[in-house]
Structures are given as structure tokens and as C-alpha cells.
gemmi code that builds the backbone of each chain (N, CA, C; Angstrom):
import gemmi

chains = {
    "A": [
        ("GLN", (-16.935, -9.439, 4.672), (-16.076, -8.266, 4.790), (-14.911, -8.595, 5.714)),
        ("LEU", (-13.736, -8.641, 5.134), (-12.555, -8.968, 5.910), (-12.171, -7.782, 6.803)),
        ("GLN", (-11.685, -8.123, 7.981), (-11.095, -7.125, 8.871), (-9.704, -7.594, 9.292)),
        ("LEU", (-8.759, -6.657, 9.322), (-7.370, -6.998, 9.693), (-6.945, -6.120, 10.867)),
        ("GLN", (-6.159, -6.712, 11.766), (-5.690, -6.006, 12.930), (-4.253, -6.357, 13.214)),
        ("GLU", (-3.370, -5.361, 13.245), (-1.954, -5.586, 13.553), (-1.759, -5.610, 15.072)),
        ("SER", (-0.765, -6.378, 15.509), (-0.412, -6.385, 16.907), (1.085, -6.663, 17.032)),
        ("GLY", (1.666, -6.134, 18.111), (3.088, -6.354, 18.357), (3.671, -5.195, 19.124)),
        ("PRO", (4.949, -5.299, 19.513), (5.593, -4.252, 20.292), (5.659, -2.933, 19.560)),
        ("GLY", (5.452, -1.831, 20.265), (5.546, -0.518, 19.663), (6.944, 0.064, 19.725)),
        ("LEU", (7.851, -0.598, 20.459), (9.210, -0.113, 20.603), (10.176, -1.289, 20.440)),
        ("VAL", (11.154, -1.113, 19.566), (12.167, -2.160, 19.321), (13.528, -1.512, 19.394)),
        ("LYS", (14.474, -2.199, 19.969), (15.837, -1.661, 20.096), (16.607, -1.885, 18.795)),
        ("PRO", (17.512, -0.957, 18.492), (18.362, -1.109, 17.300), (19.085, -2.461, 17.316)),
        ("SER", (19.214, -3.049, 16.150), (19.872, -4.348, 15.876), (19.004, -5.542, 16.231)),
        ("GLU", (17.865, -5.286, 16.895), (16.990, -6.414, 17.234), (15.985, -6.686, 16.083)),
        ("THR", (15.115, -7.669, 16.331), (14.148, -8.081, 15.311), (12.762, -7.539, 15.620)),
        ("LEU", (12.183, -6.886, 14.653), (10.810, -6.387, 14.747), (9.860, -7.538, 14.388)),
        ("SER", (8.861, -7.769, 15.247), (7.913, -8.835, 14.984), (6.492, -8.317, 15.105)),
        ("LEU", (5.712, -8.506, 14.086), (4.307, -8.090, 14.084), (3.423, -9.236, 13.579)),
        ("THR", (2.209, -9.248, 14.094), (1.211, -10.228, 13.663), (-0.035, -9.515, 13.187)),
        ("CYS", (-0.639, -10.063, 12.185), (-1.912, -9.537, 11.666), (-2.982, -10.617, 11.784)),
        ("THR", (-4.047, -10.301, 12.499), (-5.148, -11.231, 12.673), (-6.260, -10.887, 11.707)),
        ("VAL", (-6.680, -11.874, 10.940), (-7.727, -11.685, 9.949), (-9.042, -12.224, 10.474)),
        ("SER", (-10.112, -11.451, 10.376), (-11.436, -11.914, 10.793), (-12.412, -11.635, 9.650)),
        ("GLY", (-13.538, -12.337, 9.683), (-14.533, -12.169, 8.638), (-14.320, -13.106, 7.457)),
        ("GLY", (-13.364, -13.966, 7.556), (-13.088, -14.907, 6.498), (-11.849, -15.713, 6.816)),
        ("SER", (-11.720, -16.867, 6.170), (-10.555, -17.716, 6.411), (-9.360, -17.252, 5.605)),
        ("ILE", (-8.225, -17.190, 6.244), (-7.019, -16.741, 5.579), (-6.585, -17.720, 4.476)),
        ("SER", (-7.056, -18.952, 4.544), (-6.619, -19.963, 3.575), (-7.670, -20.272, 2.508)),
        ("SER", (-8.890, -19.939, 2.751), (-9.928, -20.298, 1.763), (-10.284, -19.184, 0.828)),
        ("SER", (-9.852, -17.966, 1.120), (-10.295, -16.824, 0.314), (-9.460, -16.647, -0.940)),
        ("GLY", (-8.324, -17.362, -1.018), (-7.477, -17.197, -2.190), (-6.683, -15.917, -2.201)),
        ("TYR", (-6.734, -15.200, -1.104), (-6.051, -13.904, -1.017), (-4.549, -14.043, -0.793)),
        ("TYR", (-3.867, -12.967, -1.125), (-2.496, -12.754, -0.720), (-2.548, -11.830, 0.509)),
        ("TRP", (-1.514, -11.906, 1.322), (-1.475, -11.135, 2.577), (-0.141, -10.387, 2.640)),
        ("GLY", (-0.234, -9.068, 2.812), (0.975, -8.271, 2.691), (1.221, -7.315, 3.832)),
        ("TRP", (2.449, -6.795, 3.828), (2.862, -5.768, 4.796), (3.362, -4.543, 4.034)),
        ("ILE", (2.939, -3.417, 4.486), (3.322, -2.116, 3.915), (3.709, -1.210, 5.099)),
        ("ARG", (4.701, -0.365, 4.917), (5.065, 0.543, 5.990), (5.118, 1.974, 5.509)),
        ("GLN", (5.029, 2.901, 6.458), (5.022, 4.316, 6.154), (5.785, 5.083, 7.242)),
        ("PRO", (7.018, 5.472, 6.970), (7.769, 6.298, 7.975), (7.001, 7.588, 8.227)),
        ("PRO", (7.150, 8.138, 9.411), (6.427, 9.367, 9.757), (6.629, 10.466, 8.728)),
        ("GLY", (5.529, 10.978, 8.199), (5.577, 12.066, 7.229), (6.037, 11.689, 5.841)),
        ("LYS", (6.172, 10.382, 5.611), (6.663, 9.935, 4.284), (5.661, 9.027, 3.584)),
        ("GLY", (6.081, 8.464, 2.464), (5.189, 7.674, 1.642), (5.159, 6.203, 2.022)),
        ("LEU", (4.355, 5.464, 1.243), (4.150, 4.057, 1.481), (5.279, 3.222, 0.853)),
        ("GLU", (5.651, 2.159, 1.525), (6.655, 1.227, 1.004), (6.160, -0.203, 1.182)),
        ("TRP", (6.034, -0.926, 0.096), (5.650, -2.343, 0.181), (6.838, -3.139, 0.732)),
        ("ILE", (6.547, -4.000, 1.703), (7.600, -4.812, 2.319), (7.612, -6.200, 1.708)),
        ("GLY", (6.443, -6.810, 1.624), (6.358, -8.152, 1.075), (4.988, -8.727, 1.252)),
        ("SER", (4.740, -9.849, 0.607), (3.440, -10.501, 0.660), (3.611, -12.011, 0.660)),
        ("ILE", (2.559, -12.703, 1.109), (2.572, -14.157, 1.117), (1.194, -14.653, 0.672)),
        ("HIS", (1.208, -15.736, -0.102), (-0.034, -16.411, -0.437), (-0.256, -17.482, 0.642)),
        ("TYR", (-1.484, -17.829, 0.878), (-1.751, -18.805, 1.947), (-1.039, -20.124, 1.696)),
        ("SER", (-0.706, -20.394, 0.440), (0.011, -21.616, 0.115), (1.458, -21.584, 0.588)),
        ("GLY", (1.911, -20.357, 0.961), (3.272, -20.214, 1.458), (4.222, -19.485, 0.483)),
        ("THR", (3.796, -19.267, -0.726), (4.634, -18.546, -1.671), (4.806, -17.098, -1.217)),
        ("THR", (6.054, -16.636, -1.215), (6.331, -15.279, -0.722), (6.921, -14.404, -1.820)),
        ("TYR", (6.728, -13.096, -1.628), (7.215, -12.066, -2.550), (7.749, -10.929, -1.692)),
        ("PHE", (8.942, -10.416, -2.035), (9.546, -9.419, -1.189), (10.049, -8.214, -1.980)),
        ("ASN", (10.023, -7.047, -1.322), (10.725, -5.875, -1.818), (12.207, -6.240, -1.847)),
        ("THR", (12.830, -6.052, -2.996), (14.220, -6.481, -3.149), (15.158, -5.766, -2.191)),
        ("SER", (14.798, -4.528, -1.818), (15.679, -3.782, -0.938), (15.611, -4.245, 0.532)),
        ("LEU", (14.596, -5.010, 0.876), (14.410, -5.475, 2.239), (14.516, -6.982, 2.376)),
        ("LYS", (14.592, -7.663, 1.246), (14.452, -9.108, 1.209), (15.372, -9.832, 2.191)),
        ("SER", (16.609, -9.362, 2.319), (17.585, -10.078, 3.162), (17.217, -10.029, 4.644)),
        ("ARG", (16.320, -9.106, 5.028), (16.009, -8.955, 6.450), (14.567, -9.363, 6.809)),
        ("VAL", (13.797, -9.762, 5.811), (12.369, -9.972, 6.014), (11.968, -11.448, 5.972)),
        ("THR", (11.104, -11.813, 6.915), (10.453, -13.095, 6.897), (8.949, -12.871, 7.071)),
        ("ILE", (8.172, -13.486, 6.198), (6.704, -13.413, 6.336), (6.181, -14.836, 6.349)),
        ("SER", (5.289, -15.116, 7.290), (4.746, -16.461, 7.435), (3.260, -16.403, 7.692)),
        ("VAL", (2.612, -17.544, 7.492), (1.170, -17.668, 7.684), (0.871, -18.759, 8.703)),
        ("ASP", (-0.044, -18.500, 9.590), (-0.529, -19.514, 10.564), (-2.013, -19.678, 10.297)),
        ("THR", (-2.346, -20.689, 9.501), (-3.755, -20.851, 9.109), (-4.628, -21.260, 10.291)),
        ("SER", (-4.039, -21.939, 11.276), (-4.826, -22.399, 12.430), (-5.296, -21.219, 13.275)),
        ("ARG", (-4.543, -20.129, 13.248), (-4.928, -18.930, 14.023), (-5.477, -17.826, 13.150)),
        ("ASN", (-5.544, -18.084, 11.850), (-5.995, -17.058, 10.881), (-5.159, -15.793, 10.992)),
        ("GLN", (-3.831, -16.000, 11.070), (-2.894, -14.892, 11.215), (-1.749, -15.009, 10.225)),
        ("PHE", (-1.149, -13.873, 9.934), (0.145, -13.906, 9.245), (1.069, -12.924, 9.945)),
        ("SER", (2.363, -13.131, 9.778), (3.323, -12.395, 10.593), (4.478, -11.833, 9.767)),
        ("LEU", (5.078, -10.830, 10.339), (6.241, -10.154, 9.732), (7.383, -10.167, 10.759)),
        ("LYS", (8.567, -10.508, 10.294), (9.766, -10.334, 11.076), (10.768, -9.558, 10.233)),
        ("LEU", (11.305, -8.511, 10.818), (12.302, -7.650, 10.156), (13.516, -7.597, 11.073)),
        ("SER", (14.622, -8.144, 10.622), (15.801, -8.270, 11.475), (16.722, -7.049, 11.365)),
        ("SER", (17.619, -6.960, 12.326), (18.672, -5.944, 12.338), (18.129, -4.540, 12.097)),
        ("VAL", (17.126, -4.171, 12.857), (16.456, -2.878, 12.611), (17.343, -1.704, 13.024)),
        ("THR", (17.097, -0.569, 12.342), (17.731, 0.683, 12.687), (16.635, 1.741, 12.794)),
        ("ALA", (17.035, 2.962, 13.113), (16.042, 4.044, 13.233), (15.286, 4.252, 11.943)),
        ("ALA", (15.897, 3.913, 10.824), (15.253, 4.058, 9.520), (14.051, 3.143, 9.357)),
        ("ASP", (13.933, 2.151, 10.222), (12.799, 1.228, 10.149), (11.608, 1.720, 10.994)),
        ("THR", (11.752, 2.861, 11.653), (10.653, 3.448, 12.396), (9.554, 3.836, 11.408)),
        ("ALA", (8.338, 3.329, 11.637), (7.258, 3.559, 10.694), (5.949, 3.059, 11.253)),
        ("VAL", (4.866, 3.474, 10.603), (3.576, 2.791, 10.812), (3.573, 1.593, 9.886)),
        ("TYR", (3.301, 0.444, 10.444), (3.282, -0.811, 9.669), (1.828, -1.215, 9.497)),
        ("TYR", (1.439, -1.416, 8.229), (0.103, -1.857, 7.897), (0.129, -3.310, 7.378)),
        ("CYS", (-0.841, -4.092, 7.798), (-1.058, -5.357, 7.107), (-2.259, -5.151, 6.174)),
        ("ALA", (-2.253, -5.930, 5.109), (-3.302, -5.751, 4.081), (-3.556, -7.023, 3.349)),
        ("GLY", (-4.748, -7.131, 2.801), (-5.123, -8.292, 2.001), (-5.291, -7.871, 0.563)),
        ("HIS", (-4.857, -8.744, -0.352), (-5.047, -8.439, -1.769), (-5.464, -9.666, -2.546)),
        ("PRO", (-6.512, -9.504, -3.388), (-7.071, -10.637, -4.113), (-6.147, -11.119, -5.238)),
        ("SER", (-5.259, -10.275, -5.671), (-4.213, -10.682, -6.601), (-2.978, -9.950, -6.147)),
        ("LEU", (-1.847, -10.246, -6.746), (-0.629, -9.646, -6.226), (-0.465, -8.198, -6.677)),
        ("VAL", (-1.544, -7.518, -6.998), (-1.366, -6.214, -7.641), (-2.080, -5.043, -6.943)),
        ("TYR", (-3.056, -5.325, -6.086), (-3.673, -4.217, -5.373), (-4.225, -4.698, -4.041)),
        ("PHE", (-4.234, -3.748, -3.084), (-4.669, -4.046, -1.730), (-6.076, -3.485, -1.491)),
        ("ASP", (-7.016, -4.372, -1.152), (-8.368, -3.858, -0.930), (-8.830, -3.899, 0.507)),
        ("TYR", (-8.090, -4.588, 1.358), (-8.365, -4.588, 2.796), (-7.127, -4.207, 3.551)),
        ("TRP", (-7.266, -3.246, 4.455), (-6.139, -2.751, 5.232), (-6.427, -2.816, 6.731)),
        ("GLY", (-5.394, -3.079, 7.518), (-5.478, -2.901, 8.938), (-5.383, -1.413, 9.273)),
        ("GLN", (-5.577, -1.057, 10.515), (-5.519, 0.355, 10.904), (-4.096, 0.863, 11.023)),
        ("GLY", (-3.134, -0.015, 11.072), (-1.733, 0.359, 11.182), (-1.257, 0.429, 12.610)),
        ("THR", (0.012, 0.133, 12.820), (0.609, 0.213, 14.163), (1.971, 0.873, 14.047)),
        ("LEU", (2.236, 1.827, 14.906), (3.499, 2.536, 14.913), (4.550, 1.720, 15.648)),
        ("VAL", (5.657, 1.489, 14.980), (6.803, 0.824, 15.601), (7.977, 1.796, 15.577)),
        ("THR", (8.500, 2.058, 16.733), (9.630, 2.983, 16.880), (10.873, 2.180, 17.214)),
        ("VAL", (11.949, 2.443, 16.491), (13.235, 1.784, 16.792), (14.096, 2.767, 17.556)),
        ("SER", (14.337, 2.458, 18.806), (15.113, 3.355, 19.658), (15.630, 2.578, 20.870)),
        ("SER", (16.782, 2.981, 21.348), (17.335, 2.352, 22.519), (16.767, 2.992, 23.806)),
    ],
    "B": [
        ("GLN", (14.278, -1.456, -6.938), (13.109, -0.922, -7.594), (12.872, 0.527, -7.119)),
        ("SER", (12.899, 1.473, -8.030), (12.730, 2.881, -7.671), (11.246, 3.197, -7.568)),
        ("ALA", (10.918, 4.128, -6.648), (9.542, 4.522, -6.464), (9.015, 5.174, -7.757)),
        ("LEU", (7.729, 4.995, -8.009), (7.097, 5.688, -9.112), (7.087, 7.184, -8.802)),
        ("THR", (7.081, 8.002, -9.849), (7.185, 9.460, -9.660), (5.824, 10.111, -9.703)),
        ("GLN", (5.483, 10.788, -8.622), (4.260, 11.584, -8.557), (4.595, 13.009, -8.186)),
        ("PRO", (3.763, 13.977, -8.584), (4.003, 15.365, -8.131), (3.782, 15.419, -6.622)),
        ("ALA", (4.546, 16.236, -5.952), (4.431, 16.317, -4.495), (3.078, 16.879, -4.064)),
        ("SER", (2.557, 17.804, -4.847), (1.303, 18.432, -4.458), (0.537, 18.887, -5.697)),
        ("VAL", (-0.757, 18.903, -5.552), (-1.678, 19.491, -6.545), (-2.780, 20.191, -5.782)),
        ("SER", (-3.430, 21.111, -6.418), (-4.548, 21.800, -5.756), (-5.624, 22.157, -6.767)),
        ("GLY", (-6.808, 22.370, -6.262), (-7.923, 22.755, -7.110), (-9.043, 23.311, -6.257)),
        ("SER", (-9.950, 23.999, -6.897), (-11.107, 24.592, -6.199), (-12.287, 23.610, -6.286)),
        ("PRO", (-13.202, 23.731, -5.344), (-14.389, 22.887, -5.381), (-15.088, 22.950, -6.745)),
        ("GLY", (-15.467, 21.782, -7.251), (-16.144, 21.710, -8.529), (-15.237, 21.508, -9.707)),
        ("GLN", (-13.973, 21.840, -9.527), (-13.010, 21.660, -10.620), (-12.574, 20.222, -10.740)),
        ("SER", (-11.784, 19.931, -11.791), (-11.164, 18.619, -11.968), (-9.660, 18.759, -11.831)),
        ("ILE", (-9.060, 17.739, -11.257), (-7.600, 17.729, -11.167), (-7.102, 16.354, -11.633)),
        ("THR", (-5.858, 16.303, -12.057), (-5.224, 15.051, -12.478), (-3.902, 14.900, -11.798)),
        ("ILE", (-3.658, 13.709, -11.299), (-2.391, 13.359, -10.661), (-1.696, 12.321, -11.517)),
        ("SER", (-0.459, 12.588, -11.865), (0.292, 11.648, -12.708), (1.152, 10.706, -11.870)),
        ("CYS", (1.476, 9.601, -12.461), (2.271, 8.554, -11.820), (3.166, 7.947, -12.893)),
        ("THR", (4.448, 8.285, -12.872), (5.333, 7.881, -13.946), (6.274, 6.771, -13.480)),
        ("GLY", (6.294, 5.696, -14.277), (7.164, 4.591, -13.983), (8.090, 4.306, -15.161)),
        ("THR", (8.272, 3.032, -15.424), (9.179, 2.614, -16.498), (8.524, 1.506, -17.317)),
        ("SER", (9.256, 1.019, -18.279), (8.767, -0.102, -19.087), (8.769, -1.399, -18.319)),
        ("SER", (9.346, -1.401, -17.114), (9.362, -2.604, -16.271), (8.175, -2.659, -15.317)),
        ("ASP", (7.387, -1.605, -15.292), (6.211, -1.616, -14.418), (4.994, -0.994, -15.111)),
        ("VAL", (4.781, 0.287, -14.946), (3.585, 0.941, -15.491), (3.448, 0.724, -17.000)),
        ("GLY", (4.558, 0.800, -17.696), (4.517, 0.717, -19.159), (4.132, -0.637, -19.711)),
        ("THR", (4.315, -1.678, -18.929), (4.075, -3.034, -19.415), (2.781, -3.642, -18.886)),
        ("TYR", (2.457, -3.322, -17.659), (1.339, -3.991, -16.993), (0.169, -3.040, -16.753)),
        ("ASN", (-1.034, -3.544, -16.982), (-2.235, -2.777, -16.637), (-2.633, -3.060, -15.194)),
        ("TYR", (-1.657, -2.972, -14.344), (-1.845, -3.276, -12.908), (-1.446, -2.058, -12.076)),
        ("VAL", (-2.042, -0.923, -12.370), (-1.803, 0.297, -11.609), (-3.004, 0.532, -10.695)),
        ("SER", (-2.710, 0.821, -9.444), (-3.764, 1.081, -8.465), (-3.544, 2.462, -7.860)),
        ("TRP", (-4.623, 3.008, -7.322), (-4.559, 4.298, -6.649), (-5.235, 4.187, -5.269)),
        ("TYR", (-4.626, 4.868, -4.317), (-5.111, 4.862, -2.942), (-5.268, 6.277, -2.438)),
        ("GLN", (-6.297, 6.484, -1.622), (-6.537, 7.755, -0.976), (-6.246, 7.587, 0.522)),
        ("GLN", (-5.499, 8.513, 1.100), (-5.173, 8.409, 2.530), (-5.411, 9.725, 3.229)),
        ("HIS", (-6.357, 9.715, 4.147), (-6.576, 10.883, 4.976), (-5.646, 10.822, 6.197)),
        ("PRO", (-5.341, 11.960, 6.804), (-4.375, 12.006, 7.908), (-4.726, 11.033, 9.037)),
        ("GLY", (-3.774, 10.238, 9.465), (-3.972, 9.307, 10.562), (-4.789, 8.090, 10.210)),
        ("LYS", (-5.098, 7.922, 8.940), (-5.950, 6.792, 8.528), (-5.168, 5.858, 7.603)),
        ("ALA", (-5.676, 4.629, 7.472), (-5.098, 3.684, 6.533), (-5.474, 4.086, 5.108)),
        ("PRO", (-4.647, 3.768, 4.149), (-5.000, 4.017, 2.741), (-6.274, 3.276, 2.361)),
        ("LYS", (-6.971, 3.848, 1.370), (-8.196, 3.246, 0.845), (-8.062, 3.089, -0.667)),
        ("LEU", (-8.338, 1.909, -1.162), (-8.257, 1.650, -2.591), (-9.375, 2.391, -3.321)),
        ("ILE", (-9.021, 3.165, -4.354), (-10.026, 3.900, -5.130), (-10.014, 3.538, -6.611)),
        ("ILE", (-8.901, 3.016, -7.114), (-8.793, 2.561, -8.493), (-7.885, 1.348, -8.523)),
        ("TYR", (-8.249, 0.331, -9.279), (-7.365, -0.819, -9.483), (-7.360, -1.199, -10.960)),
        ("ASP", (-6.313, -1.883, -11.369), (-6.140, -2.297, -12.767), (-6.377, -1.127, -13.718)),
        ("VAL", (-5.699, -0.025, -13.421), (-5.666, 1.197, -14.217), (-6.917, 2.026, -14.106)),
        ("ASN", (-8.083, 1.415, -14.373), (-9.317, 2.227, -14.500), (-10.573, 1.602, -13.927)),
        ("ASN", (-10.409, 0.701, -12.989), (-11.562, 0.088, -12.349), (-11.787, 0.627, -10.951)),
        ("ARG", (-13.038, 0.911, -10.630), (-13.396, 1.417, -9.308), (-13.998, 0.295, -8.451)),
        ("PRO", (-13.518, 0.156, -7.215), (-14.158, -0.794, -6.294), (-15.603, -0.345, -6.001)),
        ("SER", (-16.427, -1.289, -5.616), (-17.784, -0.942, -5.238), (-17.795, 0.102, -4.131)),
        ("GLY", (-18.634, 1.109, -4.313), (-18.769, 2.127, -3.286), (-17.893, 3.378, -3.501)),
        ("VAL", (-16.967, 3.304, -4.432), (-16.105, 4.457, -4.713), (-16.830, 5.374, -5.733)),
        ("SER", (-16.809, 6.633, -5.448), (-17.501, 7.614, -6.312), (-16.989, 7.555, -7.747)),
        ("ASN", (-17.919, 7.741, -8.705), (-17.523, 7.774, -10.113), (-16.853, 9.086, -10.472)),
        ("ARG", (-16.640, 9.948, -9.503), (-15.826, 11.159, -9.744), (-14.347, 10.811, -9.882)),
        ("PHE", (-13.994, 9.612, -9.428), (-12.608, 9.139, -9.529), (-12.464, 8.268, -10.768)),
        ("SER", (-11.474, 8.559, -11.580), (-11.209, 7.757, -12.776), (-9.742, 7.629, -13.012)),
        ("GLY", (-9.338, 6.545, -13.687), (-7.945, 6.321, -13.947), (-7.700, 6.045, -15.425)),
        ("SER", (-6.466, 6.281, -15.839), (-6.082, 6.037, -17.228), (-4.582, 5.775, -17.274)),
        ("LYS", (-4.123, 5.391, -18.453), (-2.674, 5.143, -18.616), (-2.281, 5.401, -20.054)),
        ("SER", (-1.102, 5.978, -20.208), (-0.506, 6.167, -21.530), (0.992, 5.953, -21.406)),
        ("GLY", (1.487, 4.929, -22.102), (2.887, 4.638, -22.015), (3.312, 4.304, -20.582)),
        ("ASN", (4.346, 4.964, -20.107), (4.852, 4.714, -18.767), (4.206, 5.559, -17.692)),
        ("THR", (3.165, 6.309, -18.065), (2.521, 7.203, -17.079), (1.034, 6.862, -16.916)),
        ("ALA", (0.672, 6.689, -15.657), (-0.722, 6.498, -15.286), (-1.247, 7.792, -14.687)),
        ("SER", (-2.534, 7.965, -14.730), (-3.131, 9.204, -14.207), (-4.400, 8.928, -13.437)),
        ("LEU", (-4.611, 9.705, -12.390), (-5.844, 9.693, -11.611), (-6.512, 11.032, -11.802)),
        ("THR", (-7.763, 11.029, -12.216), (-8.516, 12.261, -12.364), (-9.658, 12.279, -11.363)),
        ("ILE", (-9.781, 13.385, -10.681), (-10.905, 13.590, -9.737), (-11.717, 14.745, -10.299)),
        ("SER", (-12.971, 14.478, -10.620), (-13.834, 15.528, -11.163), (-14.764, 16.024, -10.086)),
        ("GLY", (-15.315, 17.228, -10.285), (-16.237, 17.772, -9.284), (-15.633, 17.784, -7.908)),
        ("LEU", (-14.453, 18.350, -7.800), (-13.659, 18.319, -6.542), (-14.509, 18.735, -5.345)),
        ("GLN", (-14.367, 17.972, -4.260), (-15.080, 18.272, -3.021), (-14.077, 18.398, -1.897)),
        ("ALA", (-14.500, 19.091, -0.844), (-13.601, 19.301, 0.303), (-13.091, 18.001, 0.874)),
        ("GLU", (-13.932, 16.994, 0.879), (-13.574, 15.678, 1.439), (-12.521, 14.955, 0.619)),
        ("ASP", (-12.248, 15.438, -0.581), (-11.215, 14.813, -1.406), (-9.809, 15.225, -0.971)),
        ("GLU", (-9.708, 16.218, -0.126), (-8.389, 16.656, 0.350), (-7.749, 15.516, 1.122)),
        ("ALA", (-6.629, 15.048, 0.615), (-5.965, 13.847, 1.165), (-4.675, 13.627, 0.414)),
        ("ASP", (-3.946, 12.615, 0.835), (-2.755, 12.165, 0.102), (-3.185, 11.030, -0.833)),
        ("TYR", (-2.590, 11.011, -2.020), (-2.933, 9.983, -3.018), (-1.642, 9.269, -3.452)),
        ("TYR", (-1.747, 7.936, -3.510), (-0.600, 7.124, -3.882), (-0.995, 6.182, -5.028)),
        ("CYS", (-0.049, 6.034, -5.964), (-0.240, 5.014, -6.995), (0.670, 3.826, -6.645)),
        ("ASP", (0.346, 2.690, -7.196), (1.292, 1.585, -7.155), (1.185, 0.760, -8.400)),
        ("SER", (2.178, -0.027, -8.679), (2.211, -0.851, -9.883), (2.891, -2.181, -9.612)),
        ("TYR", (2.449, -3.163, -10.321), (3.135, -4.448, -10.372), (4.368, -4.275, -11.245)),
        ("THR", (5.422, -5.061, -10.969), (6.636, -4.939, -11.764), (7.044, -6.251, -12.379)),
        ("SER", (7.989, -6.173, -13.291), (8.473, -7.372, -13.983), (9.238, -8.308, -13.050)),
        ("SER", (9.571, -7.849, -11.873), (10.267, -8.687, -10.878), (9.271, -9.386, -9.934)),
        ("SER", (7.985, -9.325, -10.268), (6.944, -9.864, -9.392), (6.932, -9.175, -8.039)),
        ("THR", (7.187, -7.885, -8.072), (7.124, -7.065, -6.871), (6.123, -5.929, -7.077)),
        ("LEU", (5.912, -5.164, -6.039), (5.042, -3.999, -6.111), (5.855, -2.748, -5.752)),
        ("VAL", (5.555, -1.659, -6.403), (6.227, -0.414, -6.108), (5.214, 0.719, -6.011)),
        ("PHE", (5.344, 1.544, -4.959), (4.452, 2.675, -4.756), (5.075, 3.939, -5.319)),
        ("GLY", (4.216, 4.914, -5.579), (4.679, 6.250, -5.883), (4.970, 6.981, -4.606)),
        ("GLY", (5.635, 8.135, -4.718), (5.998, 8.910, -3.547), (4.859, 9.630, -2.857)),
        ("GLY", (3.712, 9.677, -3.531), (2.537, 10.304, -2.921), (2.340, 11.736, -3.375)),
        ("THR", (1.093, 12.147, -3.460), (0.714, 13.505, -3.852), (-0.291, 14.073, -2.871)),
        ("LYS", (-0.002, 15.235, -2.341), (-0.915, 15.890, -1.422), (-1.881, 16.775, -2.219)),
        ("LEU", (-3.158, 16.443, -2.141), (-4.195, 17.229, -2.810), (-4.787, 18.228, -1.823)),
        ("THR", (-4.723, 19.495, -2.203), (-5.343, 20.569, -1.424), (-6.545, 21.108, -2.164)),
        ("VAL", (-7.685, 21.153, -1.480), (-8.894, 21.744, -2.056), (-8.995, 23.166, -1.530)),
        ("LEU", (-8.850, 24.095, -2.425), (-8.750, 25.523, -2.046), (-10.068, 26.082, -1.519)),
    ],
}
model = gemmi.Model(1)
for chain_id, residues in chains.items():
    chain = gemmi.Chain(chain_id)
    for i, (resn, *xyz) in enumerate(residues, 1):
        res = gemmi.Residue()
        res.name, res.seqid = resn, gemmi.SeqId(i, " ")
        for name, pos in zip(("N", "CA", "C"), xyz):
            atom = gemmi.Atom()
            atom.name, atom.element = name, gemmi.Element(name[0])
            atom.pos, atom.b_iso = gemmi.Position(*pos), 0.0
            res.add_atom(atom)
        chain.add_residue(res)
    model.add_chain(chain)
structure = gemmi.Structure()
structure.add_model(model)
structure.setup_entities()
């Protein structure tokens, strides 16, 4: 049973880069064949897929965010990370990391972490 | 990629059945049998309840079922229970190798 946990700053200044890490436990990030993704949810609004990475390094991104997003995997630490550059208040959201056995549905989710963009 | 279209809210009484629609395009829902549904209670992470249009993960009640016709997928909840009150989201794989969520539907159990 995989468990995921997000970590990172809860407050980021406008124009700076948001950085989050997801630690996976209960299985190896590289041996399970899973994809690893990030989803966000602005307060009171719906879910938005940000992007995903396969442990091999292949990445997939929401086209509307692609220019600002970097997702990477650190197999030695069993972690994957999100970087979102040039943030604005519109990027304020709960950010979830999730695991998916194929690129089509998420079956393991972290608890989510609120990131607020404000000066 | 535009969000899939879901009704903002639906409601039903205990014991009744309700259906939530999820409308996309021929670039996503209409072409791929890769529609998923998630249940989200307030302050909690989403939970997968249906994948690949009509498959239930282990442990999910058989009161939840999914279907698809053309560009519209549907989630049906039968024998409505108070604990089903939550937000429900669909998502779909797209022809651009991306994923797109629906706007979400708030289910109220009267």
C-alpha cells in the first residue's frame, strides 16, 4: 500500500518559484512501474492536473502550465518534485501529489498541502 | 485543453439513485475509454471510485457505477446514503497525452 506525503513551503512570494516534494513510502518509486503526478485545487474550486512523470524520466504536462513547470524524480530518496516558476496569486491552491498505474487515473493520493502566493 | 463539463450540483433522497454527467469532446471522452471518477469529502484528498469508464477499485461499493455514450460519461450512485454527500469529479485522458478534469459536482443528500 503506497503512501504519499507532500512537503514544502506554505507561503511563496509572487514571481518566485514554488517548490514541493512528494515522498513515497510502501514501495519503490522506480520498481512499481507507476507514474507520479501533481494536481492542484484552488480554494473552493475544482481539480487541475499539473503534470506527471514516469520513473524513467518521461514527463507529461498540462499545456496551459507547461512553460512554468518542472517535474523530476529522485529514485535514491524515493521522491519526486514539482517546481512552478513565476507564481501569482492565481497559483494559490492545495497541491496534491498522486500515483497512477497508467497515465489515466490516480489511485494513490497525498493528503495535500496548501500553498499561498502572497507578498 | 478545456475542462470537462459537469453539472454544478445534484441532489437526491436516501435510497434514491442519481446520475452525474461528464461531457467532453471527441478528443477525450469520445475517443478513449479512460474516464475516471473521484469522490472528495470536505478537507480530504480525492478518492478514486471508478476507472476506465466502468471499473471499480477494490473496496469501492457496488452502488457506484460508470458508463459512457459518445462524448458523455456518467456516474450513477444507487441506494443513496448520507455518506455519499461529497464533491465528485470526472477526468479523462486526451489525444494530447494529457489529462483533463471536470469542474466538479456537489452531491447533496436531502
